[in-house]
C-alpha positions in Angstrom: 56.2 -49.5 165.0 54.7 -48.4 161.7 55.7 -45.0 160.6 53.5 -42.6 158.7 54.6 -39.6 156.8 53.4 -36.1 157.8 54.5 -32.6 157.2 55.3 -30.1 159.9 56.5 -26.5 159.8 59.4 -25.6 162.1 61.2 -22.5 163.0 64.7 -22.1 161.3 66.3 -21.9 164.7 64.7 -25.1 165.9 65.8 -26.8 162.7 69.4 -25.7 163.2 69.3 -27.1 166.7 67.9 -30.4 165.4 70.6 -30.5 162.7 73.4 -29.9 165.2 72.0 -32.5 167.6 71.7 -35.1 164.9 75.3 -34.5 163.7 76.6 -34.6 167.3 74.8 -37.9 168.0 75.4 -39.4 164.6 71.7 -40.0 163.8 69.3 -38.8 161.2 67.5 -35.5 161.8 64.2 -37.4 161.4 65.1 -39.5 164.4 65.5 -36.4 166.6 62.2 -35.2 165.3 60.4 -38.5 166.0 61.8 -38.6 169.5 60.6 -35.1 170.2 57.1 -36.0 168.9 57.0 -39.1 171.0 58.1 -37.2 174.2 55.5 -34.5 173.7 52.8 -37.0 172.9 53.5 -38.9 176.2 53.7 -35.6 178.2 50.2 -34.7 177.1 48.7 -38.1 177.4 45.6 -38.4 179.6 45.4 -41.6 181.5 42.2 -43.5 182.0 43.1 -44.5 185.5 45.0 -42.5 188.2 48.7 -43.3 188.5 48.3 -44.0 192.2 45.0 -44.9 193.9 43.9 -43.6 197.2 44.5 -47.0 198.7 48.2 -46.8 197.6 48.9 -43.5 199.3 49.8 -42.8 202.9 49.6 -39.8 205.2 52.9 -38.1 205.8 51.5 -36.1 208.7 50.1 -33.0 206.9 51.7 -30.3 204.9 55.4 -29.7 205.2 56.4 -26.2 206.0 59.5 -24.2 205.1 60.5 -24.4 208.8 60.2 -28.2 208.7 62.6 -28.4 205.8 65.0 -26.0 207.4 65.0 -28.1 210.6 65.8 -31.3 208.7 68.5 -29.6 206.7 70.0 -28.1 209.8 69.9 -31.4 211.6 71.7 -33.1 208.7 74.4 -30.4 208.5 74.7 -29.8 212.3 73.8 -26.1 211.9 71.1 -24.0 213.4 67.6 -24.3 211.8 67.1 -20.6 211.8 68.3 -18.5 208.9 69.4 -15.6 211.0 71.6 -17.8 213.2 74.8 -18.4 211.3 77.8 -20.2 212.7 80.6 -18.0 214.0 83.4 -17.6 211.6 
């Protein structure tokens, strides 16, 4: 990977965090900054193709409701699915 020099302006607080992280990890501050730039660049990338095509998806039976989630959690824990029904203490 060829590196190019650029100038950026950063907040003093952010620079202090970068300095502390670099010291803690034993790497150069520039390495922390390069990693941050790379992560943000990837996070904002727009892909030419969808990650998953319609042919690769499958129907899970419609939207999942809060009651559906509670029922599964209750089934796993052996408790009642209703919030207002708590086990006797």
